[in-house]
MARLUMMAR-764953 format. One record per residue (C-alpha): y, z, x; residue number from 1; chain. Coordinates in pm, 1 decimal. Layout:
<r><y>Y</y><z>Z</z><x>X</x><k>NUM</k><c>A</c></r>
...
//
This chain:
<r><y>3313.7</y><z>5796.5</z><x>-4879.4</x><k>1</k><c>A</c></r>
<r><y>3203.7</y><z>5453.8</z><x>-5014.0</x><k>2</k><c>A</c></r>
<r><y>3101.6</y><z>5153.8</z><x>-4865.2</x><k>3</k><c>A</c></r>
<r><y>3039.2</y><z>4804.8</z><x>-4873.3</x><k>4</k><c>A</c></r>
<r><y>2847.3</y><z>4511.7</z><x>-4676.9</x><k>5</k><c>A</c></r>
<r><y>3122.2</y><z>4296.4</z><x>-4439.5</x><k>6</k><c>A</c></r>
<r><y>3169.3</y><z>3936.6</z><x>-4597.6</x><k>7</k><c>A</c></r>
<r><y>3292.6</y><z>3707.2</z><x>-4391.7</x><k>8</k><c>A</c></r>
<r><y>3350.3</y><z>3363.5</z><x>-4587.1</x><k>9</k><c>A</c></r>
<r><y>3131.6</y><z>3478.5</z><x>-4816.6</x><k>10</k><c>A</c></r>
<r><y>2859.9</y><z>3566.0</z><x>-4616.2</x><k>11</k><c>A</c></r>
<r><y>2688.1</y><z>3924.9</z><x>-4515.2</x><k>12</k><c>A</c></r>
<r><y>2828.5</y><z>3997.4</z><x>-4130.8</x><k>13</k><c>A</c></r>
<r><y>2546.8</y><z>4135.3</z><x>-3876.2</x><k>14</k><c>A</c></r>
<r><y>2606.2</y><z>4206.8</z><x>-3558.2</x><k>15</k><c>A</c></r>
<r><y>2402.9</y><z>4347.8</z><x>-3264.7</x><k>16</k><c>A</c></r>
<r><y>2117.0</y><z>4295.4</z><x>-3532.4</x><k>17</k><c>A</c></r>
<r><y>2276.4</y><z>4565.3</z><x>-3746.8</x><k>18</k><c>A</c></r>
<r><y>2460.2</y><z>4521.6</z><x>-4110.0</x><k>19</k><c>A</c></r>
<r><y>2851.3</y><z>4548.2</z><x>-4051.3</x><k>20</k><c>A</c></r>
<r><y>2989.2</y><z>4777.5</z><x>-4340.2</x><k>21</k><c>A</c></r>
<r><y>3370.3</y><z>4812.9</z><x>-4449.9</x><k>22</k><c>A</c></r>
<r><y>3489.0</y><z>5168.0</z><x>-4579.8</x><k>23</k><c>A</c></r>
<r><y>3830.4</y><z>5293.0</z><x>-4709.1</x><k>24</k><c>A</c></r>
<r><y>4114.1</y><z>5070.7</z><x>-4684.3</x><k>25</k><c>A</c></r>
<r><y>3878.7</y><z>4750.5</z><x>-4561.4</x><k>26</k><c>A</c></r>
<r><y>3656.0</y><z>4841.5</z><x>-4850.7</x><k>27</k><c>A</c></r>
<r><y>3948.7</y><z>4840.9</z><x>-5087.8</x><k>28</k><c>A</c></r>
<r><y>4054.9</y><z>4448.6</z><x>-4984.7</x><k>29</k><c>A</c></r>
<r><y>3776.9</y><z>4346.9</z><x>-4999.4</x><k>30</k><c>A</c></r>
<r><y>3664.9</y><z>4491.5</z><x>-5323.4</x><k>31</k><c>A</c></r>
<r><y>4008.5</y><z>4316.0</z><x>-5471.0</x><k>32</k><c>A</c></r>
<r><y>3932.8</y><z>4001.0</z><x>-5270.5</x><k>33</k><c>A</c></r>
<r><y>3580.2</y><z>3998.9</z><x>-5458.1</x><k>34</k><c>A</c></r>
<r><y>3659.6</y><z>4067.8</z><x>-5768.2</x><k>35</k><c>A</c></r>
<r><y>4002.4</y><z>3823.8</z><x>-5793.9</x><k>36</k><c>A</c></r>
<r><y>3744.8</y><z>3551.2</z><x>-5684.7</x><k>37</k><c>A</c></r>
<r><y>3424.9</y><z>3610.0</z><x>-5836.1</x><k>38</k><c>A</c></r>
<r><y>3420.9</y><z>3357.7</z><x>-6189.4</x><k>39</k><c>A</c></r>
<r><y>3335.9</y><z>3595.9</z><x>-6478.7</x><k>40</k><c>A</c></r>
<r><y>2966.6</y><z>3494.6</z><x>-6588.9</x><k>41</k><c>A</c></r>
<r><y>2836.1</y><z>3407.5</z><x>-6204.4</x><k>42</k><c>A</c></r>
<r><y>2677.1</y><z>3712.3</z><x>-6145.9</x><k>43</k><c>A</c></r>
<r><y>2402.5</y><z>3743.8</z><x>-6364.1</x><k>44</k><c>A</c></r>
<r><y>2315.7</y><z>4122.5</z><x>-6305.2</x><k>45</k><c>A</c></r>
<r><y>2751.2</y><z>4191.7</z><x>-6415.4</x><k>46</k><c>A</c></r>
<r><y>2809.5</y><z>3926.0</z><x>-6626.1</x><k>47</k><c>A</c></r>
<r><y>3147.4</y><z>4119.6</z><x>-6695.4</x><k>48</k><c>A</c></r>
<r><y>3281.1</y><z>4150.7</z><x>-6370.6</x><k>49</k><c>A</c></r>
<r><y>3512.0</y><z>3878.5</z><x>-6190.9</x><k>50</k><c>A</c></r>
<r><y>3778.9</y><z>3690.8</z><x>-6272.7</x><k>51</k><c>A</c></r>
<r><y>3929.6</y><z>3368.8</z><x>-6480.2</x><k>52</k><c>A</c></r>
<r><y>4139.4</y><z>3269.3</z><x>-6209.1</x><k>53</k><c>A</c></r>
<r><y>3979.7</y><z>2946.1</z><x>-6131.9</x><k>54</k><c>A</c></r>
<r><y>3963.2</y><z>2872.5</z><x>-6511.5</x><k>55</k><c>A</c></r>
<r><y>4318.7</y><z>2922.1</z><x>-6546.9</x><k>56</k><c>A</c></r>
<r><y>4398.0</y><z>2685.8</z><x>-6291.5</x><k>57</k><c>A</c></r>
<r><y>4152.6</y><z>2423.9</z><x>-6228.7</x><k>58</k><c>A</c></r>
<r><y>4242.1</y><z>2124.1</z><x>-6464.9</x><k>59</k><c>A</c></r>
<r><y>4532.4</y><z>2356.8</z><x>-6646.3</x><k>60</k><c>A</c></r>
<r><y>4742.4</y><z>2063.8</z><x>-6807.2</x><k>61</k><c>A</c></r>
<r><y>4970.6</y><z>2344.7</z><x>-6915.2</x><k>62</k><c>A</c></r>
<r><y>5374.5</y><z>2360.3</z><x>-6743.8</x><k>63</k><c>A</c></r>
<r><y>5328.0</y><z>2499.1</z><x>-6411.5</x><k>64</k><c>A</c></r>
<r><y>5493.9</y><z>2832.5</z><x>-6524.3</x><k>65</k><c>A</c></r>
<r><y>5251.1</y><z>2872.1</z><x>-6808.3</x><k>66</k><c>A</c></r>
<r><y>4986.5</y><z>2841.0</z><x>-6602.6</x><k>67</k><c>A</c></r>
<r><y>5119.6</y><z>3108.0</z><x>-6349.2</x><k>68</k><c>A</c></r>
<r><y>5155.6</y><z>3388.1</z><x>-6598.1</x><k>69</k><c>A</c></r>
<r><y>4822.4</y><z>3317.5</z><x>-6749.1</x><k>70</k><c>A</c></r>
<r><y>4664.5</y><z>3303.6</z><x>-6444.7</x><k>71</k><c>A</c></r>
<r><y>4798.3</y><z>3657.7</z><x>-6294.8</x><k>72</k><c>A</c></r>
<r><y>4733.9</y><z>3821.6</z><x>-6637.0</x><k>73</k><c>A</c></r>
<r><y>4403.4</y><z>3720.1</z><x>-6553.8</x><k>74</k><c>A</c></r>
<r><y>4395.5</y><z>3851.2</z><x>-6254.8</x><k>75</k><c>A</c></r>
<r><y>4629.3</y><z>4192.0</z><x>-6375.4</x><k>76</k><c>A</c></r>
<r><y>4293.3</y><z>4243.6</z><x>-6568.7</x><k>77</k><c>A</c></r>
<r><y>3998.7</y><z>4176.3</z><x>-6288.9</x><k>78</k><c>A</c></r>
<r><y>4191.6</y><z>4432.8</z><x>-6118.0</x><k>79</k><c>A</c></r>
<r><y>4183.9</y><z>4659.6</z><x>-6381.1</x><k>80</k><c>A</c></r>
<r><y>3845.1</y><z>4644.6</z><x>-6407.2</x><k>81</k><c>A</c></r>
<r><y>3746.5</y><z>4754.9</z><x>-6076.3</x><k>82</k><c>A</c></r>
<r><y>4022.8</y><z>5054.7</z><x>-6140.6</x><k>83</k><c>A</c></r>
<r><y>3749.7</y><z>5129.0</z><x>-6405.1</x><k>84</k><c>A</c></r>
<r><y>3444.8</y><z>5095.3</z><x>-6211.3</x><k>85</k><c>A</c></r>
<r><y>3624.1</y><z>5276.5</z><x>-5923.2</x><k>86</k><c>A</c></r>
<r><y>3667.0</y><z>5535.9</z><x>-6168.1</x><k>87</k><c>A</c></r>
<r><y>3292.0</y><z>5534.0</z><x>-6261.7</x><k>88</k><c>A</c></r>
<r><y>3161.1</y><z>5499.6</z><x>-5916.6</x><k>89</k><c>A</c></r>
<r><y>3395.7</y><z>5842.3</z><x>-5829.8</x><k>90</k><c>A</c></r>
<r><y>3241.3</y><z>6003.6</z><x>-6222.1</x><k>91</k><c>A</c></r>
<r><y>2843.7</y><z>5897.0</z><x>-6130.0</x><k>92</k><c>A</c></r>
<r><y>2804.2</y><z>5811.1</z><x>-5769.1</x><k>93</k><c>A</c></r>
<r><y>2622.9</y><z>5964.5</z><x>-5492.8</x><k>94</k><c>A</c></r>
<r><y>2903.8</y><z>5762.4</z><x>-5329.8</x><k>95</k><c>A</c></r>
<r><y>3219.3</y><z>5953.4</z><x>-5287.7</x><k>96</k><c>A</c></r>
<r><y>3503.7</y><z>5703.8</z><x>-5328.6</x><k>97</k><c>A</c></r>
<r><y>3821.5</y><z>5795.0</z><x>-5108.5</x><k>98</k><c>A</c></r>
<r><y>4172.1</y><z>5797.8</z><x>-5174.9</x><k>99</k><c>A</c></r>
<r><y>4242.0</y><z>5520.2</z><x>-4918.4</x><k>100</k><c>A</c></r>
<r><y>3962.3</y><z>5239.8</z><x>-5168.5</x><k>101</k><c>A</c></r>
<r><y>4069.2</y><z>5416.9</z><x>-5524.2</x><k>102</k><c>A</c></r>
<r><y>4312.4</y><z>5214.5</z><x>-5701.3</x><k>103</k><c>A</c></r>
<r><y>4601.4</y><z>5441.8</z><x>-5853.4</x><k>104</k><c>A</c></r>
<r><y>4851.6</y><z>5139.9</z><x>-5971.9</x><k>105</k><c>A</c></r>
<r><y>4885.5</y><z>4757.2</z><x>-5960.1</x><k>106</k><c>A</c></r>
<r><y>5238.3</y><z>4722.7</z><x>-5824.2</x><k>107</k><c>A</c></r>
<r><y>5221.8</y><z>4316.1</z><x>-5777.0</x><k>108</k><c>A</c></r>
<r><y>5013.7</y><z>4066.6</z><x>-5895.2</x><k>109</k><c>A</c></r>
<r><y>5168.6</y><z>3695.9</z><x>-5859.6</x><k>110</k><c>A</c></r>
<r><y>5063.2</y><z>3384.3</z><x>-5847.3</x><k>111</k><c>A</c></r>
<r><y>5271.7</y><z>3096.1</z><x>-5740.9</x><k>112</k><c>A</c></r>
<r><y>5150.9</y><z>2710.3</z><x>-5724.3</x><k>113</k><c>A</c></r>
<r><y>5279.7</y><z>2530.6</z><x>-5357.1</x><k>114</k><c>A</c></r>
<r><y>5568.3</y><z>2331.5</z><x>-5393.0</x><k>115</k><c>A</c></r>
<r><y>5479.8</y><z>2068.3</z><x>-5138.8</x><k>116</k><c>A</c></r>
<r><y>5081.2</y><z>2068.1</z><x>-5190.9</x><k>117</k><c>A</c></r>
<r><y>5062.0</y><z>2117.3</z><x>-5559.6</x><k>118</k><c>A</c></r>
<r><y>4647.7</y><z>2194.5</z><x>-5556.1</x><k>119</k><c>A</c></r>
<r><y>4747.4</y><z>2491.2</z><x>-5366.1</x><k>120</k><c>A</c></r>
<r><y>4830.9</y><z>2827.1</z><x>-5486.3</x><k>121</k><c>A</c></r>
<r><y>4929.2</y><z>3114.7</z><x>-5320.8</x><k>122</k><c>A</c></r>
<r><y>4783.2</y><z>3464.1</z><x>-5483.6</x><k>123</k><c>A</c></r>
<r><y>4971.2</y><z>3792.3</z><x>-5397.4</x><k>124</k><c>A</c></r>
<r><y>4790.6</y><z>4168.1</z><x>-5501.0</x><k>125</k><c>A</c></r>
<r><y>4988.1</y><z>4454.4</z><x>-5414.4</x><k>126</k><c>A</c></r>
<r><y>4790.3</y><z>4806.2</z><x>-5509.1</x><k>127</k><c>A</c></r>
<r><y>4922.9</y><z>5210.0</z><x>-5472.5</x><k>128</k><c>A</c></r>
<r><y>4597.6</y><z>5408.6</z><x>-5309.2</x><k>129</k><c>A</c></r>
<r><y>4549.2</y><z>5750.2</z><x>-5432.1</x><k>130</k><c>A</c></r>
<r><y>4650.9</y><z>5799.0</z><x>-5071.8</x><k>131</k><c>A</c></r>
<r><y>4970.3</y><z>5722.4</z><x>-5210.9</x><k>132</k><c>A</c></r>
<r><y>4948.9</y><z>5394.6</z><x>-4931.2</x><k>133</k><c>A</c></r>
<r><y>5048.3</y><z>5001.0</z><x>-5063.3</x><k>134</k><c>A</c></r>
<r><y>4812.1</y><z>4805.1</z><x>-4985.1</x><k>135</k><c>A</c></r>
<r><y>4852.0</y><z>4429.0</z><x>-4980.2</x><k>136</k><c>A</c></r>
<r><y>4660.4</y><z>4124.1</z><x>-4965.5</x><k>137</k><c>A</c></r>
<r><y>4687.8</y><z>3747.3</z><x>-4999.9</x><k>138</k><c>A</c></r>
<r><y>4497.3</y><z>3495.0</z><x>-5031.9</x><k>139</k><c>A</c></r>
<r><y>4461.3</y><z>3086.2</z><x>-5137.6</x><k>140</k><c>A</c></r>
<r><y>4341.3</y><z>2873.8</z><x>-5427.3</x><k>141</k><c>A</c></r>
<r><y>4253.4</y><z>2546.5</z><x>-5385.1</x><k>142</k><c>A</c></r>
<r><y>4248.4</y><z>2346.4</z><x>-5703.0</x><k>143</k><c>A</c></r>
//
């Protein structure tokens, strides 16, 4: 099984003097959130990693539906890249990727602008794992 450090508010979590790890479904959800919320180019070691989500919505003067469509496409691309990374990890890493943390298919990616607050976008991501489990996560993006 593979693992990652548990992140809370962008920081590594420490409990009782030890780094807290995430695995299985919790790792999958954290991996999805990380790839969606990381701006492409912000990681100098992996400049291709992340999404163009913030660039798709921040300061965009296009029609709301067009902005939502562009942002949704950007997120799907980011999650497809995550799927490729998972396959590479499975093929070449010493860490075993469990079926619960490996995406088999993207079921839904949607982004909707909040009708009450136009600065707020609600993002929903739903995937099917290789363990045949549907996993969903969501987050808010404030522009």
